[in-house]
C-alpha positions in Angstrom: 0.0 0.0 0.0 2.8 2.4 0.8 4.3 1.8 -2.7 1.0 2.7 -4.2 0.7 5.9 -2.2 4.2 6.8 -3.0 3.6 6.7 -6.9 0.9 9.1 -8.0 0.7 7.6 -11.4 0.2 4.2 -10.0 -2.5 5.4 -7.6 -4.4 7.2 -10.3 -4.4 4.3 -12.8 -5.4 1.8 -10.1 -8.4 4.0 -9.0 -9.2 4.6 -12.7 -9.2 0.9 -13.4 -11.4 0.3 -10.3 -13.9 2.6 -11.7 -14.1 0.9 -15.1 -14.3 -2.6 -13.3 -17.1 -1.4 -11.1 -18.9 0.3 -14.0 -19.2 -3.2 -15.8 -21.0 -4.6 -12.7 -23.3 -1.7 -11.6 -27.0 -1.8 -12.4 -28.2 0.0 -15.6 -31.5 0.8 -13.8 -32.7 4.4 -13.3 -32.5 6.1 -9.8 -34.9 9.0 -10.4 -37.3 10.5 -12.9 -34.6 13.0 -14.0 -32.5 10.2 -15.6 -35.5 9.1 -17.6 -35.9 12.6 -19.0 -32.2 12.5 -20.1 -32.9 9.2 -22.0 -36.0 10.5 -23.6 -34.0 13.5 -24.9 -31.4 11.1 -26.2 -34.3 9.2 -28.0 -35.6 12.4 -29.5 -32.1 13.5 -30.9 -31.4 9.9 -32.1 -34.8 9.4 -33.8 -35.4 12.9 -35.4 -32.3 15.0 -34.9 -34.5 17.3 -32.9 -35.6 17.8 -29.3 -39.4 16.9 -29.3 -40.2 13.9 -27.2 -43.0 11.5 -28.1 -44.9 10.6 -24.9 -48.5 11.0 -25.9 -49.0 14.8 -24.8 -50.1 15.9 -28.3 -52.8 13.1 -28.3 -54.0 13.2 -24.7 -53.3 16.9 -23.8 -52.9 16.0 -20.3 -50.2 17.4 -18.0 -49.7 13.9 -16.6 -47.8 12.9 -19.8 -45.2 15.8 -19.2 -44.0 13.5 -16.4 -43.0 16.6 -14.3 -39.7 17.5 -16.2 -40.8 17.7 -19.8 -41.7 21.2 -20.9 -43.9 22.6 -23.7 -41.6 23.5 -26.7 -41.7 25.0 -30.1 -42.5 21.6 -31.7 -43.9 19.6 -28.8 -42.8 18.6 -25.3 -39.0 18.6 -24.7 -36.5 17.9 -22.0 -35.9 20.7 -19.8 -32.2 19.9 -19.5 -29.3 21.2 -21.6 -28.7 19.2 -24.9 -25.2 18.0 -24.1 -26.4 14.6 -22.6 -28.7 14.1 -25.5 -26.1 14.7 -28.2 -23.5 12.5 -26.4 -26.0 9.8 -25.7 -27.3 9.7 -29.4 -23.6 8.9 -30.4 -22.9 6.5 -27.5 -26.2 4.5 -27.0 -25.9 2.6 -30.3 -22.5 1.4 -29.0 -22.9 1.0 -25.2 -26.7 0.6 -24.9 -28.2 1.4 -21.5 -25.0 2.2 -19.9 -24.1 4.9 -22.3 -24.3 7.8 -19.8 -22.8 5.8 -17.0 -19.6 5.2 -19.4 -19.6 8.9 -20.0 -19.6 9.6 -16.3 -16.9 7.0 -15.6 -14.7 8.7 -18.3 -15.4 12.1 -16.6 -14.7 10.4 -13.2 -11.2 9.1 -14.4 -10.5 12.6 -15.6 -11.6 14.1 -12.3 -9.0 12.0 -10.4 -6.2 13.3 -12.5 -7.5 16.9 -12.4 -8.0 16.7 -8.7 -4.5 15.6 -8.2 -3.2 18.4 -10.5 -5.5 21.0 -8.6 -4.2 20.0 -5.1 -0.7 20.1 -6.3 -1.1 23.4 -7.9 -2.7 24.9 -4.7 -0.5 23.5 -2.1 2.8 22.5 -3.8 2.7 19.2 -2.2 2.6 15.7 -3.8 1.5 14.2 -0.5 -1.5 16.5 -0.4 -2.4 15.8 -4.0 -2.4 12.1 -3.5 -4.4 12.3 -0.2 -6.9 14.6 -1.9 -7.5 12.0 -4.5 -8.0 9.4 -1.9 -10.4 11.5 0.1 -12.5 12.1 -3.0 -12.5 8.6 -4.3 -13.0 6.6 -1.1 -14.2 8.9 1.7 -16.9 11.1 -0.1 -20.2 10.6 -1.9 -18.6 11.4 -5.3 -18.5 7.7 -6.5 -22.2 7.3 -6.3 -22.5 9.8 -9.2 -19.8 8.2 -11.2 -22.0 5.2 -11.7 -25.1 7.2 -12.5 -26.9 8.3 -15.7 -27.4 12.0 -14.7 -24.3 14.0 -15.7 -23.1 15.1 -12.2 -19.8 13.5 -12.8 -19.4 15.5 -16.0 -20.1 18.7 -14.2 -17.5 17.9 -11.5 -14.8 17.2 -14.1 -15.6 20.4 -16.1 -15.7 22.5 -13.0 -12.5 21.1 -11.5 -10.6 21.4 -14.9 -11.9 24.9 -15.3 -10.7 25.9 -11.8 -7.3 24.4 -12.5 -6.8 26.2 -15.7 -7.9 29.5 -14.2 -5.2 29.1 -11.3 -2.6 28.7 -14.1 -3.7 31.9 -15.7 -4.0 34.0 -12.6 -0.3 34.6 -11.6 0.9 35.1 -15.1 2.5 38.3 -16.2 2.3 37.2 -19.8 0.3 34.4 -21.3 -2.6 34.6 -19.1 -5.0 34.9 -21.9 -4.9 31.4 -23.3 -5.4 29.3 -20.1 -8.2 31.7 -19.2 -9.9 31.0 -22.6 -9.5 27.2 -21.9 -11.0 27.8 -18.4 -14.1 29.5 -19.9 -14.5 26.7 -22.4 -14.3 24.1 -19.6 -17.1 26.0 -17.7 -19.2 26.2 -20.9 -18.5 22.6 -21.8 -19.9 21.6 -18.4 -23.0 23.8 -18.8 -23.9 21.9 -22.0 -24.6 19.0 -19.4 -25.7 20.8 -16.4 -26.3 24.5 -16.0 -24.9 24.7 -12.5 -21.4 25.1 -14.1 -22.1 28.8 -14.3 -21.7 29.1 -10.5 -18.0 28.8 -10.9 -17.9 32.1 -12.9 -18.6 34.6 -10.1 -15.9 33.0 -7.8 -13.4 33.3 -10.7 -14.4 36.9 -11.0 -13.9 37.6 -7.2 -10.5 35.9 -7.1 -9.4 37.7 -10.3 -10.4 40.9 -8.9 -8.5 40.2 -5.8 -5.3 38.7 -6.9 -4.7 38.2 -10.7 -1.7 39.7 -12.0 -3.4 40.6 -15.3 -7.1 40.8 -14.3 -8.2 42.2 -17.6 -6.5 39.4 -19.5 -8.0 36.8 -17.3 -11.5 38.2 -17.4 -11.4 38.7 -21.2 -10.0 35.3 -21.7 -12.7 33.6 -19.7 -15.4 35.5 -21.4 -14.0 34.5 -24.8 -13.9 30.9 -24.0 -17.3 31.0 -22.4 -19.1 32.9 -25.2 -19.4 30.1 -27.8 -20.8 27.6 -25.3 -23.3 30.4 -24.1 -24.2 30.9 -27.8 -24.9 27.1 -28.2 -27.0 27.0 -25.0 -29.0 30.1 -26.3 -29.4 28.6 -29.7 -30.6 25.2 -28.5 -33.1 26.9 -25.9 -34.4 28.9 -28.8 -35.0 25.8 -30.8 -36.5 23.9 -27.9 -38.5 26.7 -26.0 -38.4 29.7 -28.3 -36.3 31.5 -25.7 -32.7 33.0 -26.3 -32.1 32.7 -22.6 -29.1 30.2 -22.3 -30.0 29.4 -18.6 -33.7 28.5 -19.2 -35.4 25.3 -18.3 -38.4 26.4 -20.3 -40.5 27.2 -17.2 -40.8 30.0 -14.8 -39.7 29.6 -11.3 -37.2 27.0 -10.0 -33.6 27.2 -9.5 -32.8 28.7 -13.0 -35.2 31.6 -12.5 -33.1 34.6 -11.8 -35.8 36.3 -9.8 -35.3 33.6 -7.2 -31.7 34.7 -6.6 -32.2 38.5 -6.2 -30.7 38.6 -2.7 -27.8 36.5 -3.6 -27.1 38.6 -6.7 -27.2 41.9 -4.7 -24.7 40.4 -2.2 -22.5 39.3 -5.0 -22.5 42.7 -6.7 -21.8 44.4 -3.5 -18.9 42.2 -2.7 -17.5 42.6 -6.3 -17.8 46.4 -5.9 -16.0 46.2 -2.6 -13.2 44.1 -4.1 -12.7 46.5 -7.0 -12.4 49.3 -4.5 -10.0 47.4 -2.2 -7.8 46.6 -5.2 -7.5 50.3 -6.0 -6.6 51.4 -2.4 -3.2 51.2 -1.1 -2.4 48.5 1.4 -3.8 49.1 4.9 -2.0 48.7 8.2 -3.2 47.2 11.5 -5.2 50.4 12.3 -6.8 50.4 9.0 -7.7 46.8 9.4 -9.4 47.5 12.7 -11.4 50.3 11.2 -12.4 47.9 8.3 -13.6 45.4 10.8 -15.7 48.0 12.6 -17.2 49.0 9.4 -18.0 45.6 8.4 -19.7 44.9 11.8 -21.7 48.1 11.3 -22.5 47.1 7.8 -23.8 43.6 9.0 -25.9 45.3 11.7 -27.3 47.7 9.1 -28.3 44.8 6.9 -30.0 43.0 9.8 -32.1 46.1 10.2 -32.7 46.6 6.5 -35.2 45.0 4.0 -32.7 42.4 3.3 -32.9 41.0 6.9 -35.3 38.3 5.9 -33.0 37.1 3.3 -30.1 37.0 5.7 -32.1 34.9 8.1 -33.3 32.7 5.3 -29.7 32.2 4.3 -28.6 31.3 7.8 -31.4 28.7 8.0 -30.2 27.3 4.7 -26.6 27.1 5.9 -27.6 25.0 8.9 -29.9 22.7 7.0 -27.8 22.1 3.8 -24.4 22.1 5.5 -24.9 20.8 9.0 -28.2 19.0 9.6 -30.6 17.7 6.9 -33.3 17.0 9.5 -33.8 20.8 9.8 -35.0 21.1 6.2 -38.7 22.0 6.0 -40.2 20.4 2.8 -44.0 19.5 3.0 -44.0 17.1 0.0 -45.4 13.7 1.1 -42.2 11.9 0.1 -40.3 13.5 3.0 -41.4 12.1 6.5 -40.2 12.8 9.9 -39.3 9.6 12.0 -39.9 9.1 15.8 -36.1 8.9 16.4 -35.7 12.4 15.1 -34.4 11.5 11.6 -35.9 12.6 8.3 -36.4 10.3 5.3 -36.4 11.6 1.9 -38.6 9.1 -0.1 -37.1 6.5 2.2 -33.5 7.6 2.3 -31.8 9.3 5.2 -30.4 12.3 3.2 -27.4 14.0 4.7 -26.2 17.6 4.9 -22.7 18.1 3.5 -21.0 17.8 7.0 -23.0 14.9 7.9 -21.8 13.1 4.8 -18.2 14.2 5.3 -17.6 14.5 9.0 -13.8 14.7 8.2 -14.4 18.3 6.9 -14.3 19.2 10.6 -10.5 19.4 10.3 -10.8 22.6 8.5 -11.4 24.4 11.7 -7.6 23.9 12.3 -7.0 26.5 9.7 -8.2 29.3 12.1 -4.8 28.9 13.8 -2.5 27.9 10.9 -4.1 29.3 7.7 -1.0 31.6 7.2 1.2 28.6 6.8 -0.6 27.5 3.6 0.7 28.4 0.2 -0.2 32.0 -0.5 -3.9 32.4 -1.3 -4.6 28.6 -1.4 -7.0 28.6 1.5 -9.1 31.6 0.5 -9.3 30.4 -3.1 -10.9 27.2 -2.0 -13.1 28.8 0.5 -14.2 31.6 -2.0 -15.1 28.9 -4.8 -17.0 26.8 -2.2 -19.0 29.5 -0.5 -20.0 31.2 -3.8 -21.0 27.9 -5.4 -23.1 26.9 -2.4 -24.8 30.4 -1.9 -27.9 29.9 -4.2 -28.6 26.4 -2.6 -28.2 27.8 1.0 -30.4 30.8 0.2 -33.2 28.6 -1.0 -32.5 25.7 1.4 -32.7 23.5 -1.8 -31.6 20.0 -1.0 -32.0 18.4 -4.5 -35.0 16.1 -3.8 -34.7 12.3 -3.8 -31.1 11.3 -2.7 -28.8 10.3 -0.1 -26.7 13.5 0.0 -26.3 17.1 -1.2 -25.5 16.4 -4.9 -25.7 20.1 -5.9 -22.4 20.6 -3.9 -20.5 17.7 -5.7 -18.4 20.1 -7.9 -16.7 21.7 -4.9 -15.7 18.4 -3.4 -12.4 18.2 -5.3 -11.3 21.6 -4.0 -12.5 20.8 -0.5 -10.7 17.4 -0.6 -7.5 19.2 -1.6 -7.9 21.7 1.3 -8.6 18.9 3.8 -5.7 16.8 2.6 -3.3 19.7 3.2 -4.9 20.4 6.6 -4.6 16.9 7.8 -0.9 16.7 6.7 -0.3 20.1 8.4 -2.1 18.8 11.6 0.3 15.9 11.7 3.6 17.8 11.2 6.1 17.2 13.9 4.6 13.9 15.0 6.3 10.7 13.7 3.2 8.7 14.5 0.5 11.0 12.8 -0.4 8.4 10.1 -0.8 5.6 12.7 -3.0 7.8 14.9 -5.4 8.5 12.0 -5.4 4.8 11.0 -6.5 4.1 14.7 -9.6 6.1 14.2 -10.6 4.8 10.9 -11.4 1.2 12.0 -13.1 2.3 15.2 -15.9 4.4 13.6 -16.1 2.0 10.6 -16.4 -1.1 12.9 -19.1 0.6 15.1 -21.1 1.6 12.1 -20.9 -2.0 10.6 -21.8 -3.4 14.0 -24.9 -1.3 14.2 -26.0 -2.1 10.6 -25.9 -5.8 11.6 -27.0 -5.7 15.2 -29.4 -2.7 15.2 -30.4 -1.8 11.6 -33.2 0.4 12.9 -30.4 2.9 14.1 -29.0 3.4 10.8 -30.9 6.5 10.0 -29.5 8.1 13.1 -25.9 7.0 12.1 -26.5 9.0 8.9 -28.2 12.1 10.2 -27.4 12.4 14.1 -24.2 10.6 15.1 -22.5 12.0 12.0 -23.4 15.5 13.2 -21.9 14.8 16.6 -18.8 13.4 15.1 -18.3 16.4 12.8 -18.8 18.8 15.6 -16.3 16.9 17.8 -13.7 17.0 15.0 -14.4 20.6 14.4 -14.0 21.6 18.2 -10.8 19.5 18.6 -9.3 20.9 15.4 -10.1 24.4 16.4 -8.5 23.9 19.8 -5.4 22.2 18.2 -4.9 25.0 15.7 -5.1 27.7 18.5 -3.0 25.9 21.2 -0.6 23.6 19.3 -0.7 21.4 22.4 0.6 17.9 21.2 -1.8 15.7 23.2 -4.7 17.7 21.9 -3.2 17.4 18.4 -2.9 13.7 18.7 -6.5 13.3 20.0 -7.6 15.4 16.9 -5.8 13.0 14.6 -7.5 10.0 16.1 -10.9 11.8 15.8 -10.1 12.8 12.1 -9.5 9.2 11.5 -12.8 8.4 12.9 -14.4 10.9 10.7 -12.8 9.2 7.7 -14.0 5.9 8.9 -17.6 7.1 9.1 -17.1 8.9 5.7 -16.1 5.6 4.1 -19.2 3.7 5.6 -21.5 6.4 4.5 -20.0 6.6 0.9 -20.5 2.9 0.6 -23.9 3.1 2.0 -25.0 5.8 -0.4 -23.6 3.8 -3.3 -25.3 0.7 -2.1 -28.5 2.4 -1.6 -28.5 3.9 -5.1 -27.7 0.6 -6.6 -30.5 -1.2 -4.7 -32.9 1.3 -6.0 -31.6 1.0 -9.6 -31.6 -2.7 -9.6 -35.3 -2.8 -8.3 -36.4 -0.4 -10.9 -34.5 -2.3 -13.6 -36.2 -5.5 -12.5 -39.6 -3.7 -12.7 -38.8 -2.5 -16.2 -37.8 -5.9 -17.3 -40.8 -7.5 -15.9 -43.2 -5.2 -17.5 -41.4 -5.2 -20.9 -43.7 -8.0 -21.9 -46.8 -6.1 -21.4 -48.3 -5.7 -24.9 -49.1 -2.1 -26.0 -50.5 0.3 -26.7 -50.1 0.9 -23.0 -49.8 3.8 -20.6 -47.6 3.1 -17.5 -48.8 5.3 -14.7 -46.5 6.0 -11.8 -42.8 6.6 -11.1 -41.3 6.6 -14.7 -38.0 5.1 -13.5 -39.8 1.7 -13.1 -40.8 1.6 -16.7 -37.7 2.3 -18.6 -38.8 -0.1 -21.3 -41.2 2.5 -22.6 -38.3 4.8 -23.8 -38.3 4.9 -27.6 -41.5 3.0 -28.1 -44.4 5.3 -29.3 -46.9 2.6 -28.2 -45.6 2.6 -24.5 -46.3 5.9 -22.8 -45.3 7.3 -19.3 -47.5 9.4 -17.1 -47.6 10.5 -13.5 -49.8 12.8 -11.5 -49.5 16.5 -12.0 -48.3 18.9 -10.4 -44.8 17.8 -9.7 -43.7 16.7 -6.2 -46.2 13.9 -5.6 -48.9 16.0 -4.3 -51.1 15.8 -7.5 -54.3 13.8 -7.7 -55.2 11.2 -10.4 -57.1 12.6 -13.4 -59.9 10.4 -14.2 -59.9 11.8 -17.8 -56.7 9.9 -18.4 -58.4 6.5 -18.2 -61.3 7.7 -20.2 -59.2 9.0 -23.0 -57.0 5.9 -22.8 -60.0 3.7 -23.4 -61.2 5.9 -26.3 -57.8 5.8 -28.0 -57.3 2.0 -27.4 -54.5 2.3 -24.7 -54.3 0.0 -21.6 -53.6 1.7 -18.3 -51.1 -0.1 -16.0 -50.1 0.8 -12.5 -49.2 -0.6 -9.2 -52.1 -1.7 -7.0 -51.0 0.4 -4.1 -51.3 3.4 -6.5 -54.5 2.3 -8.0 -56.2 2.3 -4.6 -55.5 6.0 -4.4 -57.3 6.9 -7.8 -60.8 7.0 -6.5 -61.7 4.4 -9.1 -63.9 1.4 -8.1 -61.9 -1.6 -7.2 -63.9 -3.7 -9.7 -62.1 -1.9 -12.5 -58.7 -3.3 -11.2 -57.4 -6.5 -13.0 -54.4 -8.0 -11.5 -51.7 -8.7 -14.1 -49.8 -12.1 -13.7 -46.1 -11.5 -14.1 -44.2 -14.3 -12.7 -40.8 -12.7 -13.2 -41.8 -9.8 -11.0 -39.9 -10.0 -7.7 -41.6 -6.9 -6.0 -44.1 -7.7 -3.3 -46.8 -5.2 -4.8 -48.9 -6.4 -7.8 -49.5 -4.6 -11.0 -53.1 -4.1 -12.1 -54.7 -2.8 -15.3 -57.5 -0.3 -15.2 -60.4 -1.9 -17.3 -62.6 0.1 -19.5 -66.4 0.4 -18.7 
């Protein structure tokens, strides 16, 4: 093992080979409705070269056939997502079949391993930190779950991390800053063709450029030049899909891409940028000036809390606690989110975790309070600025991303946070010959306890994910803070052991999230295979991810109650129209009993290969 860690290339290729090997065996099933939408987009491009999805909406004129995430377009209903996955999938599906987008994510994941290594080395000039950063990302975080998925989060992580690395290469240059800045802009734009959240890197790059870039005009201009063609492609495709030239549109008002929902965040960002421009033009300030600035900031904060912006600030603080610290604090009234007697909160059956609950080892970052000046110049603030700016829109809205085990929207900042945490762990252990051994003591303790609870008391696993993980993070945070401020060796040793415990629990949670995702995918895949033999024309009513066999077949349609979120009622017109047009209507019996239709119209379908306990029924015509 030591030889592997001593050779960065060997480690990177071993991890890459592991990703490929695992990808061969993972389930091709769908986790969530979003992934079905991506494949419907692929089918549209492959079939017609356009974006219109065939799913019966034109025939039935019922919102149920928009399955929540298909939006009205210029030529019919279309996927709300950017066209990158559809274009890539149209090329890859004929070769790789149902695992085409998984293969794309694995390729992006391999790229992310190498780019994370390069990013950590660029930030901290430490090969050990670079190797450890890769290990933290690959083994101790929830990133692997999305490498083996259909939705393109892995592509977004790769493009964002690559863009940040290229930007960091442009920032200190006296000459030649323009070219890497152009490439950075291209990387951001390339990622946006798959997921629009890549745009969130641009404001942090602007902030860092205004603070520290040697040639800020060259860097900003280069970034704009690189980003512009991708923005033009997004605008053109959105115009073709929705009739809108807005490159950030999802074809619907409201939601995370509606700029009106981010007014407070936008105002804060503009104020911060204006302040940074002013600071850059002012001469360096001494200790007295810094004290005056601190007082001015405190007065400014007090003024904001008494201003009309105060509700936004309090909402932001609630979001910080819920998204970063404690997912049980999220207030979401949708029926799939249920509070449990033990204090946990299940998200469609999964104990979703806030960022620090998923990664309790991030508590070591509190050590930076006492030693941040030891870090290579500007590395710490760069990572913190990127992470904070990226997270701001999600914190302000307390948006957790729906069904899932973790905060997937924060995935793109994990490589940078892993790099910073790796350097911090190494700095924490400086001067101690047995630092690695101390960390290795903590790992099996927490991992073993979690595994023991999984076997002996599985009913407590929700608490492991959402309560015990919070306690462990806070313990690591408190010890790290004290160790950084006091530099007392016994305290430092205790902190290293506790950090190891954080890694052990992080490893357990990472494996648990991946396993939970695979179980759901395998179940949905089994359902799809079992229902593939049902002859059409047929409408499958209910979660579309359970009926993937309908994709690409115009006689097999997908429908789900509208409006989105699981709060809609069954529309009886759907059955009557289906009978009129000669379609069968099939759904799970547990769902059929909620429709209000008489039970005498439910005909149980005999599907011997179906392994799920519930039965499928067909709604008969009068």
